[in-house]
Z-matrix of the N, CA and C atoms (Angstrom, degrees):
N
C 1 1.459
C 2 1.534 1 108.74
N 3 1.330 2 115.75 1 125.56
C 4 1.463 3 120.82 2 177.76
C 5 1.524 4 109.73 3 -75.40
N 6 1.325 5 115.97 4 137.92
C 7 1.467 6 121.41 5 -171.77
C 8 1.526 7 111.65 6 -110.47
N 9 1.333 8 114.84 7 134.44
C 10 1.466 9 123.65 8 168.89
C 11 1.523 10 106.59 9 -103.15
N 12 1.320 11 117.11 10 129.72
C 13 1.460 12 121.38 11 179.36
C 14 1.525 13 108.91 12 -105.30
N 15 1.323 14 114.61 13 125.81
C 16 1.460 15 121.39 14 -177.26
C 17 1.528 16 107.77 15 -116.73
N 18 1.325 17 116.05 16 123.26
C 19 1.460 18 121.93 17 175.97
C 20 1.523 19 107.33 18 -101.84
N 21 1.328 20 115.40 19 120.77
C 22 1.463 21 121.39 20 179.89
C 23 1.523 22 109.42 21 -106.62
N 24 1.314 23 115.35 22 135.80
C 25 1.463 24 121.09 23 174.79
C 26 1.524 25 107.22 24 -133.91
N 27 1.329 26 115.01 25 112.05
C 28 1.462 27 121.38 26 -176.51
C 29 1.523 28 110.69 27 -86.86
N 30 1.328 29 115.89 28 162.15
C 31 1.467 30 121.08 29 -175.78
C 32 1.526 31 112.76 30 -61.97
N 33 1.345 32 118.29 31 -23.75
C 34 1.466 33 121.01 32 178.62
C 35 1.529 34 112.52 33 -85.03
N 36 1.350 35 115.81 34 4.24
C 37 1.457 36 120.30 35 178.36
C 38 1.518 37 114.37 36 94.99
N 39 1.328 38 117.78 37 -10.11
C 40 1.451 39 121.90 38 178.61
C 41 1.529 40 109.87 39 -63.13
N 42 1.330 41 115.21 40 135.75
C 43 1.461 42 121.44 41 179.36
C 44 1.524 43 108.41 42 -120.35
N 45 1.334 44 115.69 43 140.49
C 46 1.459 45 120.47 44 179.42
C 47 1.520 46 108.64 45 -146.72
N 48 1.316 47 117.40 46 141.20
C 49 1.458 48 122.32 47 176.76
C 50 1.523 49 108.93 48 -113.84
N 51 1.326 50 115.66 49 132.11
C 52 1.458 51 121.43 50 178.24
C 53 1.520 52 109.75 51 -120.61
N 54 1.310 53 115.78 52 149.04
C 55 1.459 54 121.72 53 172.19
C 56 1.513 55 107.59 54 -115.95
N 57 1.330 56 115.19 55 124.56
C 58 1.454 57 121.64 56 176.02
C 59 1.518 58 107.91 57 -117.72
N 60 1.311 59 116.01 58 160.15
C 61 1.456 60 121.45 59 -171.33
C 62 1.525 61 110.16 60 -114.01
N 63 1.319 62 114.33 61 132.12
C 64 1.459 63 122.22 62 -174.62
C 65 1.525 64 111.34 63 -51.83
N 66 1.336 65 116.12 64 132.80
C 67 1.467 66 121.55 65 -176.67
C 68 1.527 67 113.11 66 -90.76
N 69 1.312 68 117.43 67 -4.09
C 70 1.467 69 121.12 68 -176.71
C 71 1.540 70 113.45 69 -55.05
N 72 1.339 71 120.10 70 -41.23
C 73 1.472 72 119.44 71 -177.88
C 74 1.532 73 114.22 72 -62.10
N 75 1.326 74 118.14 73 -27.71
C 76 1.459 75 121.15 74 -176.65
C 77 1.530 76 112.49 75 -74.93
N 78 1.346 77 116.07 76 -28.05
C 79 1.466 78 120.28 77 -172.23
C 80 1.529 79 112.99 78 -121.95
N 81 1.337 80 118.04 79 8.77
C 82 1.469 81 122.02 80 -174.05
C 83 1.522 82 109.92 81 52.82
N 84 1.306 83 116.02 82 47.07
C 85 1.462 84 124.77 83 -174.70
C 86 1.510 85 106.15 84 136.33
N 87 1.302 86 117.19 85 -169.59
C 88 1.466 87 120.03 86 179.59
C 89 1.523 88 109.95 87 -96.53
N 90 1.326 89 116.09 88 137.28
C 91 1.454 90 121.86 89 -179.59
C 92 1.522 91 109.60 90 -69.95
N 93 1.322 92 116.10 91 127.23
C 94 1.461 93 121.44 92 178.39
C 95 1.526 94 109.46 93 -86.65
N 96 1.320 95 115.81 94 133.46
C 97 1.462 96 122.27 95 177.45
C 98 1.529 97 107.83 96 -112.70
N 99 1.306 98 116.94 97 127.58
C 100 1.463 99 121.62 98 -177.07
C 101 1.525 100 111.29 99 -71.37
N 102 1.322 101 115.34 100 157.21
C 103 1.462 102 121.47 101 177.21
C 104 1.530 103 110.75 102 -54.78
N 105 1.323 104 117.27 103 -36.38
C 106 1.469 105 121.18 104 -178.74
C 107 1.532 106 111.39 105 -60.39
N 108 1.332 107 117.98 106 -30.04
C 109 1.460 108 120.14 107 177.13
C 110 1.528 109 110.48 108 -61.81
N 111 1.318 110 116.25 109 -43.48
C 112 1.464 111 120.12 110 -178.09
C 113 1.525 112 111.69 111 -70.52
N 114 1.323 113 117.26 112 -31.47
C 115 1.463 114 120.64 113 174.55
C 116 1.529 115 109.84 114 -64.85
N 117 1.321 116 116.53 115 -39.94
C 118 1.471 117 120.60 116 177.04
C 119 1.528 118 111.03 117 -67.47
N 120 1.330 119 117.20 118 -36.54
C 121 1.466 120 120.75 119 177.58
C 122 1.530 121 110.83 120 -65.05
N 123 1.321 122 116.93 121 -43.87
C 124 1.473 123 120.84 122 177.59
C 125 1.527 124 110.07 123 -60.85
N 126 1.313 125 116.81 124 -42.07
C 127 1.469 126 121.31 125 178.24
C 128 1.532 127 110.08 126 -61.20
N 129 1.328 128 116.88 127 -42.64
C 130 1.466 129 121.27 128 178.91
C 131 1.523 130 110.97 129 -62.74
N 132 1.329 131 116.96 130 -41.32
C 133 1.469 132 121.39 131 179.63
C 134 1.524 133 110.38 132 -61.82
N 135 1.313 134 116.63 133 -39.29
C 136 1.470 135 121.19 134 -179.31
C 137 1.529 136 112.07 135 -73.70
N 138 1.335 137 116.94 136 -24.69
C 139 1.469 138 120.74 137 -174.36
C 140 1.525 139 114.55 138 -86.93
N 141 1.323 140 117.79 139 -24.98
C 142 1.463 141 118.75 140 -173.66
C 143 1.527 142 111.53 141 -135.38
N 144 1.312 143 115.45 142 146.87
C 145 1.470 144 120.60 143 176.94
C 146 1.523 145 111.82 144 -79.22
N 147 1.319 146 117.38 145 -9.24
C 148 1.462 147 121.18 146 178.68
C 149 1.523 148 111.87 147 -76.53
N 150 1.325 149 116.93 148 -11.46
C 151 1.460 150 122.72 149 179.28
C 152 1.518 151 108.22 150 -112.89
N 153 1.333 152 116.13 151 125.89
C 154 1.463 153 120.47 152 -177.84
C 155 1.526 154 110.27 153 -130.25
N 156 1.321 155 115.06 154 162.98
C 157 1.463 156 120.69 155 175.59
C 158 1.523 157 108.97 156 -127.67
N 159 1.309 158 115.53 157 157.65
C 160 1.452 159 121.15 158 177.42
C 161 1.518 160 110.21 159 -170.89
N 162 1.318 161 115.09 160 173.10
C 163 1.461 162 121.43 161 177.24
C 164 1.518 163 108.24 162 -111.15
N 165 1.330 164 116.82 163 126.15
C 166 1.464 165 119.36 164 179.79
C 167 1.526 166 113.04 165 -155.32
N 168 1.327 167 119.40 166 -14.35
C 169 1.463 168 120.11 167 -176.32
C 170 1.527 169 108.88 168 -73.67
N 171 1.312 170 115.74 169 112.86
C 172 1.465 171 121.78 170 -178.42
C 173 1.531 172 111.48 171 -96.15
N 174 1.349 173 115.76 172 -47.65
C 175 1.468 174 120.57 173 -178.97
C 176 1.517 175 109.76 174 -141.81
N 177 1.333 176 114.45 175 147.72
C 178 1.460 177 121.77 176 175.27
C 179 1.526 178 106.96 177 -131.17
N 180 1.319 179 115.87 178 119.71
C 181 1.461 180 121.81 179 179.11
C 182 1.530 181 107.67 180 -115.30
N 183 1.334 182 115.73 181 123.56
C 184 1.453 183 120.99 182 -177.88
C 185 1.511 184 112.84 183 -81.29
N 186 1.335 185 116.46 184 172.98
C 187 1.462 186 121.50 185 178.14
C 188 1.530 187 112.00 186 -60.69
N 189 1.320 188 116.26 187 -21.91
C 190 1.466 189 121.64 188 178.65
C 191 1.528 190 111.87 189 -83.29
N 192 1.339 191 117.25 190 4.83
C 193 1.469 192 125.59 191 -179.30
C 194 1.528 193 112.58 192 68.73
N 195 1.334 194 117.86 193 10.31
C 196 1.467 195 121.32 194 175.56
C 197 1.512 196 109.72 195 -87.68
N 198 1.325 197 114.86 196 149.94
C 199 1.456 198 119.65 197 176.60
C 200 1.529 199 109.22 198 -84.25
N 201 1.329 200 115.11 199 129.63
C 202 1.457 201 122.90 200 -178.42
C 203 1.530 202 111.02 201 -118.22
N 204 1.319 203 116.78 202 20.78
C 205 1.460 204 121.78 203 -170.60
C 206 1.525 205 114.79 204 -62.10
N 207 1.316 206 118.48 205 -26.49
C 208 1.466 207 120.92 206 -174.32
C 209 1.528 208 113.93 207 -78.07
N 210 1.326 209 117.87 208 -4.35
C 211 1.463 210 120.29 209 177.82
C 212 1.523 211 110.83 210 -76.47
N 213 1.310 212 115.54 211 163.13
C 214 1.470 213 121.53 212 177.75
C 215 1.526 214 108.28 213 -84.62
N 216 1.331 215 116.43 214 92.66
C 217 1.458 216 122.77 215 -176.05
C 218 1.518 217 111.63 216 -95.84
N 219 1.310 218 115.05 217 154.34
C 220 1.463 219 123.26 218 167.83
C 221 1.528 220 105.88 219 -134.67
N 222 1.297 221 115.79 220 131.39
C 223 1.460 222 121.00 221 175.03
C 224 1.518 223 107.42 222 -116.50
N 225 1.315 224 116.27 223 117.04
C 226 1.456 225 121.33 224 177.76
C 227 1.524 226 108.21 225 -98.13
N 228 1.312 227 115.81 226 119.84
C 229 1.464 228 122.48 227 175.69
C 230 1.518 229 106.16 228 -106.55
N 231 1.318 230 116.53 229 110.11
C 232 1.454 231 122.01 230 -170.57
C 233 1.523 232 109.47 231 -118.47
N 234 1.335 233 114.85 232 141.40
C 235 1.461 234 119.58 233 173.16
C 236 1.521 235 107.99 234 -127.73
N 237 1.309 236 115.70 235 126.11
C 238 1.459 237 122.26 236 176.48
C 239 1.529 238 106.98 237 -75.24
N 240 1.326 239 117.58 238 118.95
C 241 1.460 240 121.73 239 -176.57
C 242 1.525 241 113.38 240 -68.58
N 243 1.331 242 117.50 241 -26.22
C 244 1.457 243 120.56 242 -179.15
C 245 1.523 244 111.45 243 -84.18
N 246 1.316 245 116.44 244 -52.00
C 247 1.468 246 121.07 245 -175.67
C 248 1.523 247 112.90 246 -90.13
N 249 1.327 248 116.52 247 -10.36
C 250 1.473 249 123.32 248 179.39
C 251 1.523 250 113.04 249 64.72
N 252 1.322 251 117.16 250 18.44
C 253 1.461 252 121.23 251 -179.69
C 254 1.527 253 110.81 252 -86.17
N 255 1.340 254 117.26 253 136.80
C 256 1.468 255 119.63 254 173.87
C 257 1.530 256 110.53 255 -90.60
N 258 1.324 257 115.25 256 148.62
C 259 1.457 258 122.56 257 174.83
C 260 1.516 259 107.76 258 -137.16
N 261 1.315 260 116.39 259 137.62
C 262 1.467 261 120.58 260 176.79
C 263 1.514 262 107.89 261 -121.10
N 264 1.313 263 116.08 262 138.21
C 265 1.461 264 121.05 263 -179.52
C 266 1.526 265 108.74 264 -135.05
N 267 1.324 266 116.60 265 122.31
C 268 1.462 267 122.32 266 177.51
C 269 1.526 268 108.18 267 -102.05
N 270 1.322 269 114.69 268 123.58
C 271 1.469 270 121.54 269 -177.55
C 272 1.520 271 109.17 270 -122.82
N 273 1.317 272 115.73 271 135.93
C 274 1.466 273 122.00 272 173.82
C 275 1.516 274 107.49 273 -103.26
N 276 1.333 275 116.11 274 119.40
C 277 1.466 276 120.22 275 177.86
C 278 1.513 277 109.27 276 -78.31
N 279 1.314 278 115.81 277 145.57
C 280 1.459 279 123.14 278 -179.37
C 281 1.532 280 109.84 279 -104.79
N 282 1.317 281 116.90 280 166.15
C 283 1.469 282 121.52 281 -178.29
C 284 1.525 283 112.74 282 -62.13
N 285 1.333 284 117.04 283 -29.65
C 286 1.470 285 120.17 284 178.98
C 287 1.539 286 111.90 285 -84.99
N 288 1.335 287 116.67 286 11.09
C 289 1.464 288 126.10 287 178.10
C 290 1.533 289 113.79 288 71.47
N 291 1.326 290 116.89 289 11.24
C 292 1.464 291 119.89 290 168.29
C 293 1.528 292 106.26 291 -83.23
N 294 1.299 293 117.67 292 -168.35
C 295 1.459 294 119.55 293 179.09
C 296 1.511 295 111.20 294 -156.13
N 297 1.320 296 115.12 295 167.26
C 298 1.461 297 122.07 296 177.27
C 299 1.524 298 108.66 297 -125.22
N 300 1.324 299 115.87 298 130.94
C 301 1.459 300 120.91 299 174.02
C 302 1.526 301 106.82 300 -77.02
N 303 1.327 302 116.78 301 111.98
C 304 1.460 303 122.15 302 -173.15
C 305 1.524 304 112.39 303 -96.34
N 306 1.333 305 117.01 304 -41.95
C 307 1.462 306 119.14 305 -173.75
C 308 1.525 307 110.58 306 -153.40
N 309 1.352 308 114.27 307 157.71
C 310 1.457 309 121.29 308 177.65
C 311 1.524 310 109.81 309 -129.90
N 312 1.292 311 115.39 310 159.74
C 313 1.453 312 121.29 311 176.60
C 314 1.514 313 108.14 312 -162.17
N 315 1.322 314 118.57 313 -177.16
C 316 1.453 315 127.35 314 -8.59
C 317 1.533 316 110.94 315 -71.34
N 318 1.286 317 115.46 316 -171.36
C 319 1.469 318 121.54 317 -175.35
C 320 1.532 319 112.05 318 -54.56
N 321 1.329 320 116.77 319 -41.86
C 322 1.470 321 119.92 320 -178.19
C 323 1.529 322 111.45 321 -61.62
N 324 1.329 323 117.48 322 -38.01
C 325 1.462 324 121.90 323 177.99
C 326 1.531 325 110.47 324 -68.00
N 327 1.325 326 116.55 325 -43.78
C 328 1.472 327 120.92 326 178.37
C 329 1.529 328 110.85 327 -64.57
N 330 1.326 329 117.15 328 -42.83
C 331 1.470 330 120.31 329 180.00
C 332 1.520 331 111.36 330 -64.74
N 333 1.331 332 116.71 331 -39.62
C 334 1.467 333 120.36 332 176.58
C 335 1.530 334 109.87 333 -58.73
N 336 1.323 335 116.88 334 -46.23
C 337 1.464 336 120.47 335 -179.58
C 338 1.527 337 111.51 336 -68.29
N 339 1.316 338 118.00 337 -34.92
C 340 1.471 339 120.34 338 177.44
C 341 1.520 340 111.55 339 -67.14
N 342 1.318 341 117.49 340 -32.08
C 343 1.464 342 120.72 341 -179.32
C 344 1.527 343 111.27 342 -79.16
N 345 1.309 344 115.81 343 -9.00
C 346 1.455 345 120.66 344 -174.86
C 347 1.529 346 109.39 345 -137.35
N 348 1.348 347 116.70 346 52.84
C 349 1.467 348 121.82 347 -172.06
C 350 1.528 349 113.45 348 -57.60
N 351 1.325 350 118.43 349 -32.41
C 352 1.463 351 120.10 350 -178.91
C 353 1.524 352 112.06 351 -65.23
N 354 1.317 353 116.29 352 -34.10
C 355 1.459 354 121.13 353 -178.63
C 356 1.524 355 112.87 354 -97.39
N 357 1.322 356 118.40 355 -13.29
C 358 1.464 357 122.15 356 -172.28
C 359 1.526 358 112.32 357 -58.30
N 360 1.304 359 116.99 358 -46.32
C 361 1.467 360 120.60 359 -178.18
C 362 1.532 361 110.59 360 -57.68
N 363 1.313 362 116.60 361 -48.14
C 364 1.468 363 121.49 362 -179.34
C 365 1.531 364 111.11 363 -66.50
N 366 1.332 365 116.91 364 -42.85
C 367 1.466 366 120.82 365 -178.15
C 368 1.526 367 111.96 366 -64.94
N 369 1.320 368 117.50 367 -41.96
C 370 1.466 369 120.80 368 179.91
C 371 1.526 370 110.47 369 -67.24
N 372 1.329 371 116.94 370 -43.11
C 373 1.472 372 120.18 371 177.22
C 374 1.527 373 111.07 372 -60.90
N 375 1.326 374 115.62 373 -41.87
C 376 1.464 375 119.95 374 179.80
C 377 1.529 376 110.33 375 -62.59
N 378 1.327 377 116.93 376 -45.07
C 379 1.453 378 120.72 377 179.32
C 380 1.531 379 110.95 378 -59.69
N 381 1.316 380 117.12 379 -44.64
C 382 1.463 381 121.32 380 -179.75
C 383 1.526 382 110.46 381 -59.81
N 384 1.318 383 117.03 382 -41.95
C 385 1.460 384 120.31 383 179.26
C 386 1.524 385 112.20 384 -72.46
N 387 1.321 386 117.56 385 -36.82
C 388 1.464 387 120.91 386 178.80
C 389 1.532 388 111.41 387 -62.22
N 390 1.325 389 117.04 388 -33.25
C 391 1.461 390 120.84 389 -178.76
C 392 1.524 391 111.47 390 -56.69
N 393 1.332 392 116.93 391 -37.61
C 394 1.473 393 120.09 392 -178.61
C 395 1.525 394 112.51 393 -96.75
N 396 1.325 395 118.34 394 -5.80
C 397 1.461 396 121.05 395 -178.07
C 398 1.529 397 113.37 396 -104.10
N 399 1.321 398 117.26 397 -38.37
C 400 1.460 399 121.66 398 -175.43
C 401 1.528 400 109.59 399 -115.45
N 402 1.322 401 115.61 400 80.57
C 403 1.461 402 121.24 401 -170.36
C 404 1.519 403 113.61 402 -67.57
N 405 1.327 404 118.38 403 -28.40
C 406 1.466 405 119.85 404 -178.40
C 407 1.528 406 111.94 405 -79.59
N 408 1.323 407 117.30 406 -15.20
C 409 1.469 408 121.75 407 -177.27
C 410 1.530 409 112.46 408 -76.74
N 411 1.342 410 117.46 409 -22.41
C 412 1.457 411 120.98 410 -171.58
C 413 1.526 412 112.83 411 -129.69
N 414 1.324 413 115.15 412 155.10
C 415 1.463 414 123.69 413 160.01
C 416 1.521 415 104.46 414 -106.73
N 417 1.315 416 117.70 415 136.06
C 418 1.455 417 120.36 416 -174.64
C 419 1.527 418 110.20 417 -139.83
N 420 1.313 419 115.92 418 127.20
C 421 1.464 420 121.96 419 171.93
C 422 1.520 421 107.35 420 -111.15
N 423 1.313 422 115.72 421 125.92
C 424 1.459 423 121.71 422 177.84
C 425 1.522 424 106.90 423 -104.29
N 426 1.327 425 116.41 424 113.86
C 427 1.461 426 121.20 425 -178.81
C 428 1.520 427 109.86 426 -104.95
N 429 1.327 428 115.05 427 137.60
C 430 1.461 429 123.38 428 -179.48
C 431 1.526 430 109.06 429 -116.98
N 432 1.321 431 117.62 430 166.24
C 433 1.465 432 119.70 431 178.63
C 434 1.536 433 112.80 432 -64.47
N 435 1.334 434 115.60 433 145.63
C 436 1.460 435 120.33 434 178.34
C 437 1.522 436 112.61 435 -63.60
N 438 1.330 437 117.46 436 -29.82
C 439 1.466 438 119.39 437 -178.31
C 440 1.529 439 112.17 438 -66.57
N 441 1.329 440 118.48 439 -12.68
C 442 1.455 441 121.34 440 178.08
C 443 1.524 442 112.68 441 -88.46
N 444 1.333 443 117.95 442 -9.90
C 445 1.481 444 119.68 443 -176.46
C 446 1.510 445 111.71 444 -79.62
């Protein structure tokens, strides 16, 4: 599994490093997310206190060991309130305001999808859509790059 390394630095000085796993194998490329998805996400953030936004992405290092920090990233840190499972989703926003699903985490989520490749594509797409449809099911933090603050 190819690894994306994300360095987070929060406004209170807290630093955290995350490893996410490249999503390319699940979709034979990166999954494209339409602009309308992000409009629905913004609406969800405005509708519930369980969804928050902040700036914390300091550095992004790709599997190729190159720094990709200057891109317009979004990191969704999601927790399923029923199953208590965490999910991480790294999205690269495009100039046309669409996006690409680049990586998933944590390791347990990636390993589950790797062990079930036939269902992984459908399961990941379903999760992405559920995030904006079933607001009471999840807690979601949307993190943006620090250079945007």
